Each structure stands twice: as structure tokens, then as C-alpha cells.
N, C-alpha and C positions, 0 to 999 in steps of 0.2 A: 677169367683172365683179367689181369691188372696191367694197365699201362703206367709206367713210372714217369716222373717229371722229365727225365731225359729220353723219353720215347721208347723205352725197352718194354716188351711184352713179357710178363711173368705169368706162368701157369700155376694155379693152385687147385687142390682137390679138397673136398669136404665129405664127411661121413657123420651121420647121426644128427641129433636135434637138441642136445643138451647144452651145458655150459661150454663155451668155446675153449679149446686148447690148441694153441698154435705150435706146430711141431717142425723143427728145423733139422734137416738131414746132414750127413757128413760129406766129406770130400769124395767126389766121384761115386756117390751113392744117392741117387735121386729119391724123391719122396716115396715112390712106389716100393722099391726094394727095402728101404729103411723102415717104413712104418706100416705098409700094407702087407707085404710078403712075410714079415716077421709076426704078424698078428697083433701088433701093438695097437694099431688104430681100431681094429675090430673090438679088442678088449676094452679100450677106453670108451668107445661108442656104446658098447653093451652096458657099461657102468653109468651111463647117463651123460657122457661128454659129447662134444662136437669137434672131433679132430679137424683142424685146418692145416693142410700140408702143402706148402709151396715147393716147387722145384726152384731152388736158389739160382740166381744168375750164373750162367755158365754150365748148368746141369739140366738133364732131362729135356723138357719141352721149353725151357727158358734160356735159350742160347743165342744171344746176339752175336753176329759175325763181325761187327765193326770193332776194331781194336780199341777205339775210344770209349767203348761202352763198359769199360772195366776200371772205373776210377777208384781211388782209395776209399775203403770202407763201404763199398757198394753193397755188400751182402747185408750189412747191418741197416743201412739206409732203406734197402728194399723191405726188410722185415718190419721196420717201423712204419713204412709207407703202407704195407698190407694191413697192419693193425688199424691204422687211421682210416684206410679205405673201407674196411668192413665196419667201421664205427663200433668197435667192440667195447662194451662196458666192462662188466666183470668177466675176466678171461684168465686162463693160465697160459704159461709159456714154457716150452722145453726144447732141448736139442741134444744131439749126440755128436761127439767128436768135433768136427768143424762147426756144426750147427750149435753145439754147446758153447763154443767160443763166441759165436755170434750172439747167443742169448746173454752171456756175461757182459759183453760190450753194450748190448741194447739196454740192459739194466742200468748201466752207468750213464746212458744217454737219455734217460727219462722214461723208458718202458716201465709201467707199473702194473704188472699182472697181480692177480690174487696170490698165486704161488708160481714158482719156477723150478725147473730141474735142469741140471747141468750134468750130462752123462758122458763118460769116456774121455775126459780131459782133466788135467791138473792145472796148476797155476802157471807154470812157465810158458806154455803155448799161448796163453792169454796175454800175459804182460810182455812177452817177447815174441810177438806174432810176425812183425815185419821181417822179411827175409827168410821165413821158414818155407819148407817145401822144396828145397833144392834137389833132394833125391827124386821127388816126383818130377821135377822139371827135367832132370837127367834122363829118366825113363821115358817120359812122354816125347822128348826130343829125339829119341833113338828107337822108336817102335820098329819091330821086325828084326832087331839085331840081338835079342837076348836069348841066352842058352835055355832050352826047355828045362823046367823044373826049378829054375832060379827064382828068387823073390821078385826080380824085375819082370820075368816072364809071367809070373802069376798075376802081378798087378796089371800087366798089359792084357792078359786074358780077361780080367774083370772089366777093364776099359771097353774091350770089344763086346763083352757080354751085355753090358747095359747100353751099348750104342753111344758112348760118350764122344764128345768132340775134343780131341787132345789139345788143339790150339786154344780152345776156350778154357780148358782146365789149367793150362799154363797161365793164361791171362788172369784167372781167378787168384793165383798165387800172388800176383802183383797188387791185389786189393787189400792185403792183410796190413793192419795197423796195430800198434801196441795199445794196451789199456793199462793205465796207471794203477798201481796197488792202492794208492790213497783214494782213488775213485771207487774201486771195489769195496773198500772199507766203509763207504757211505751208503751202500745198497741195503735197504731195510726190508726188502721182500723176503719172505720165508722161502728158502731155496734148498732143494735136495741136491747134494753132490753125490753122484753114484757112479761106480766103475767096477769092473771085474777085479778080483783079487790077484789076477796075473797080468793085469793091464798096467804096466809100470814104465812104459817108454814115452809117456806123454805128460811128464811133469807130475808133481805131487798133488793128489786129490786132498790129502790131509792138510797141506799148506793152503790150498784154495778154500777149504771149508773153514780153516782157522781165521782167514782174513775177512770172510763174509759174516757180518754181525748176526744174521739169523739163519745160519746154514745148519743142515743136518747131513751127516756123512754116513753113507751106506756102501759097504763093499759086498759084492755078490760073487758067486763062483764064476770063473771064466776069464778069458783074455779079452782083448778089445773087440774081437769079432763074435766069439761064442757068447759073451755076456749079452750082446745086443739081441741075439735070437733066443735067449733063455726064457723059460717060464718065470724065473725069479725076477728078472727085470720087469716083466709085465705086472707081476704081483706087487712089487714095490712101488711102481709108478701109480698103479690103481689105488693102493692104500694112501699114498702121499696126496694125490689129487682129490681123494675122497675124505681127507682129514682123519683117516684111521691111523692108529699107532703103527710105526714101522716095526718089523720083526727084528 
């Protein structure tokens, strides 16, 4: 567990003993469901890596109840604090969906991993982050009112499945800040931009890869959710982090 400078306790998990790879999960999807249940952490650990998987602020076991504990850019600050706390030398950094947006922003704020991957997001949610998530805010503010079978009811079901705190999730939305394109264009870290070929609602991954000087673009089969659980994603991440050529 890590205590941040503003007194928030953040839980993180580790697996394996190799080169560290810090993995940041998506919105309403804590570290366990994102990295452990999908088999990604086990695959990377088996390949000689040491996955380090925080529950980001407002998720999982890292949920402060004080409304003042969700300042602007809190998730990025927490990620950078964790890296400094663990005194990581050579490490890799990756994220999916919201976690990928945090990775992109961390790279512009001084994070210098050996390699990074940005999964399940394109350019627009990164450069126009502030104010995003109003649909989630609408659903979370009206739990118990949604017609069964609707997208809203399905999202509510997952909130309940993972035991999420809806108030904390709403507060997480208030932490989002924009990242300037010119700052992304200065990132020199070798970065894999990867997404499902049917994942088209979260900005253009092609535009994101084009703006990052040392990016590699990889499309894999699937939508935003099926791509995360696919064997193809595990294979591509393993190859990238092991310096093998991508397929």
C-alpha cells in the first residue's frame, strides 16, 4: 500500500520478479478484473516481467470517501508517485482505456519508461479529456432506474459486480484534464498504440500513433471489451515488451 502526499491510501498488487511493468486499468475496472482475470499479468510474469498493478484512485481498494480527495489530474499524480515510491529504474508502463490516457499524460509529465503501451484509446479522449464521461455521470446518478437490457442497465450491473463506489466514480470524472498535442509530440519513449479493429468510439488510434514520434500502431480483432480479453492482445504486449517484432 502507498500513502500519497495528500494522505490517500492506494493499493497495488505485484506478480513475478522480472523487469517491472506498471499497468494502469480502465474506468470502473480495477486492477484485478483488468490484468489478473484476463490472464495478462500471468502471461507477462511468465515472460520474465514483474507486473505492478495499482487500483487507481476511486477504484477497487483505493477509494477515499472525502470529496476533496479527487483533485485535477489525481490519477496521473498517483501513477507518478507510485513509480517514485518503488524507486523503479528500468521499467515499462502501460494502460488500457482510462489507464491508457493516464499513461499518455504521464509520458508528457516526465515518466521515462523503457517502453510504454497505450491500449483501447485514441487521440481525442487524451487531448479533450476535461468534461468527458457525462454519460457515466448520468447512469451513476440514477442507479436502479434503468430498463433491463439497456446499455445503462448493463453498465450498472458491472458497477455492482465489481463492488464499485458510484460516488467515487463520479468524482473520478472531475479529475480529468486535457493533454496538449504539442506535448505528446515531444514524447520520445517507444510506444505501442493498440486497439481492437472494432473499437472506434474512443478517438482515432491512427491519429494518436501519428503524433507520437516513436509509436507503433497495432490493430487486433475485437471491440473495446473483447480485445482486452483476447489472446491476441496478450501476444502483442508480450512481443512488444520483449523487443520481439510485432506480427
